[in-house]
C-alpha positions in Angstrom: -10.8 -8.0 16.9 -8.3 -8.8 19.7 -10.2 -12.2 20.5 -9.7 -12.8 16.7 -6.3 -12.0 15.5 -3.5 -11.0 18.1 -1.8 -7.3 18.2 1.5 -7.8 19.3 3.2 -4.3 19.5 6.9 -5.4 19.2 8.2 -2.5 17.6 8.1 1.5 18.1 6.5 3.1 14.9 7.5 6.8 15.0 4.8 9.1 13.3 6.5 11.0 10.2 5.8 14.6 9.7 4.0 14.6 6.0 4.8 18.2 4.1 3.2 18.6 0.8 6.0 20.7 -1.9 5.6 21.1 -5.7 7.5 18.3 -6.5 5.6 16.1 -4.8 4.6 14.7 -0.9 7.9 14.2 1.7 8.1 13.0 4.7 10.2 14.0 7.7 11.3 12.3 10.5 12.7 14.7 13.3 15.3 17.3 12.0 16.7 14.9 9.1 16.2 15.9 5.7 12.8 14.9 4.0 12.3 12.1 1.9 9.8 11.8 -1.3 7.1 9.4 -0.6 6.9 5.9 -2.1 3.8 6.8 -4.2 5.6 9.6 -5.7 8.4 7.5 -6.6 6.4 5.0 -8.0 4.0 7.5 -10.2 7.5 9.5 -11.4 9.2 6.3 -12.5 6.4 4.3 -14.1 5.5 3.4 -17.6 2.4 5.3 -18.6 1.5 4.4 -22.1 -1.4 2.5 -21.5 -2.6 4.8 -18.9 -2.1 7.6 -21.2 -3.8 5.1 -24.1 -7.1 4.7 -21.8 -7.4 8.4 -21.0 -7.3 9.6 -24.7 -10.0 6.4 -25.5 -12.4 7.6 -22.5 -11.6 10.9 -22.7 -10.1 13.2 -19.3 -13.3 14.1 -17.9 -14.6 10.3 -17.7 -11.3 9.0 -16.6 -11.0 11.6 -14.0 -14.4 10.5 -12.8 -13.5 7.2 -12.7 -10.7 7.5 -11.0 -12.3 9.7 -8.1 -15.0 7.2 -7.7 -12.4 4.5 -7.4 -10.5 6.8 -5.1 -13.2 7.1 -2.7 -14.5 3.3 -2.9 -10.5 2.7 -1.6 -10.9 5.0 1.6 -14.0 3.4 2.4 -12.7 -0.1 1.7 -9.1 0.8 4.0 -11.7 2.6 6.6 -13.5 -0.7 7.3 -10.1 -2.5 7.9 -8.8 -0.2 10.0 -11.9 -0.3 12.1 -11.9 -3.7 12.3 -8.2 -3.7 13.2 -9.1 -1.2 16.1 -12.1 -3.1 16.9 -14.0 0.2 16.7 -17.4 0.3 15.3 -18.0 1.5 12.2 -20.3 4.7 11.1 -23.2 4.7 8.7 -22.1 5.0 4.7 -22.9 8.2 3.9 -23.3 7.5 0.1 -23.3 4.5 -2.5 -19.3 4.5 -3.4 -19.1 5.0 0.5 -21.1 1.1 0.8 -19.9 -0.5 -2.2 -16.1 0.2 -0.4 -17.7 -0.9 2.9 -18.3 -4.3 1.7 -15.4 -4.5 -0.3 -13.2 -4.0 3.0 -15.8 -6.8 4.7 -15.1 -9.0 2.0 -10.9 -9.2 2.0 -11.9 -9.6 6.0 -14.0 -12.7 5.5 -12.2 -14.2 2.7 -8.7 -13.7 3.8 -8.2 -12.5 7.4 -8.2 -16.0 9.0 -4.8 -16.1 7.4 -3.8 -12.9 9.3 -2.2 -14.5 12.7 -0.7 -12.2 14.0 -0.9 -7.8 13.3 2.1 -5.8 14.6 1.1 -2.3 13.1 -2.1 -1.0 11.2 -1.5 2.1 8.7 2.6 1.9 9.6 4.8 4.9 9.0 8.2 3.6 7.5 11.5 5.2 6.7 14.6 4.3 4.8 17.2 7.0 5.7 18.2 9.5 2.9 15.8 7.4 0.4 12.4 7.4 1.1 9.2 7.0 3.0 5.4 6.4 3.5 2.8 3.8 5.2 2.2 0.3 4.8 -1.3 -0.8 5.8 -0.2 -3.6 7.5 2.8 -5.1 9.2 2.1 -8.8 10.8 2.7 -12.5 10.7 0.5 -13.8 7.7 0.7 -17.7 6.6 3.2 -18.0 9.5 5.5 -15.4 7.7 6.5 -12.2 9.1 4.8 -9.8 6.1 4.2 -6.2 4.6 0.4 -6.7 3.5 -1.0 -4.1 1.1 -5.1 -3.8 0.4 -6.3 -2.5 -3.2 -9.2 -2.3 -4.5 -10.1 -3.2 -8.2 -12.5 -2.4 -11.2 -11.1 -5.9 -13.0 -9.1 -8.7 -11.6 -5.9 -8.6 -11.9 -2.5 -10.6 -13.6 0.6 -11.2 -12.1 2.6 -9.4 -14.7 0.3 -6.3 -14.3 0.8 -5.9 -10.5 4.4 -4.5 -10.6 4.2 -1.3 -9.1 2.3 -3.4 -5.9 5.0 -5.7 -5.4 7.9 -2.7 -5.6 5.8 -1.0 -3.2 6.1 -4.0 -0.9 9.4 -4.3 -1.0 9.9 -0.7 0.1 8.1 -0.9 3.1 9.6 -4.3 3.6 13.3 -3.3 3.5 12.4 0.2 5.5 11.1 -1.9 8.2 14.0 -4.5 8.0 16.4 -1.1 8.3 14.7 0.7 10.9 13.7 -2.2 13.1 15.9 -4.9 12.4 14.3 -7.7 11.0 14.2 -9.7 7.8 10.8 -9.5 6.3 10.8 -11.5 3.0 7.3 -12.2 1.9 4.8 -9.4 0.5 0.9 -9.9 0.4 -1.4 -8.1 -1.7 -5.5 -8.6 -1.1 -7.3 -7.1 -3.5 -11.0 -6.7 -3.6 -12.6 -6.5 -7.1 -16.3 -4.8 -7.7 -17.2 -7.6 -9.1 -17.7 -9.4 -6.2 -14.3 -11.6 -6.4 -11.0 -11.3 -4.3 -7.6 -11.8 -5.3 -4.4 -13.2 -3.4 -1.1 -12.4 -4.3 2.0 -13.3 -2.7 6.3 -12.9 -3.1 8.7 -14.0 -1.5 12.5 -15.3 -1.9 14.3 -14.8 -5.4 11.4 -12.9 -6.5 10.7 -10.8 -3.6 14.8 -9.8 -3.7 14.4 -9.1 -7.4 11.7 -6.8 -6.8 13.8 -5.2 -3.8 16.5 -4.4 -5.9 14.3 -3.2 -9.1 12.8 -1.0 -6.3 15.8 0.6 -5.3 17.0 1.2 -9.1 13.6 2.9 -9.1 14.3 4.9 -6.3 17.8 5.9 -7.9 16.4 6.8 -10.9 13.8 9.3 -9.3 16.8 10.8 -7.2 18.5 11.4 -10.2 16.0 12.7 -12.2 15.5 14.9 -9.3 18.8 16.2 -9.2 18.7 17.4 -12.5 15.9 19.8 -12.3 
């Protein structure tokens, strides 16, 4: 991989201690007070009307099966990308869902990684003091811009207006990286492998990204307010 995409260790990414609690996953840096994960905050503050309607339509058991299969495929897809960025060999797939994830990971690499010009870190732990923490898929330079990059898999193609949570996730990690490492990341990228064989690339920058950063912090404050009331 090093021959294809330069790896530049510009920043020291500190490991975070992960702590599971009855109210969700938290992370702690050193002796600081633990903060809740980005994914936990997203889940607790999202509108689940459409999701609830889908579960009611297909049934709870089928919904759980689809969810678990998608998670298995997504884990395999991310594993492919991590191994590619590390330059290490990929073990044989153990089942058909894992094999599907492998193919989807390679598809994202083949169709989009020629736009990835530098890798600063993969599976990067990030922490916004007193607010939230989590792990972003990739930090680097994409299409000439310092970027937060996230990899997703989907059963069907997405539309821009459907993926607000993805943009808020990018905003969360961009803001955390900026405050920890003195950067000014104003470009977010979502790369999606769709199970129909296609891929999608969505980006956010400028005023849109600044708005999404504000919306994200509003969600954090809403989450913390609810938490203090329980």
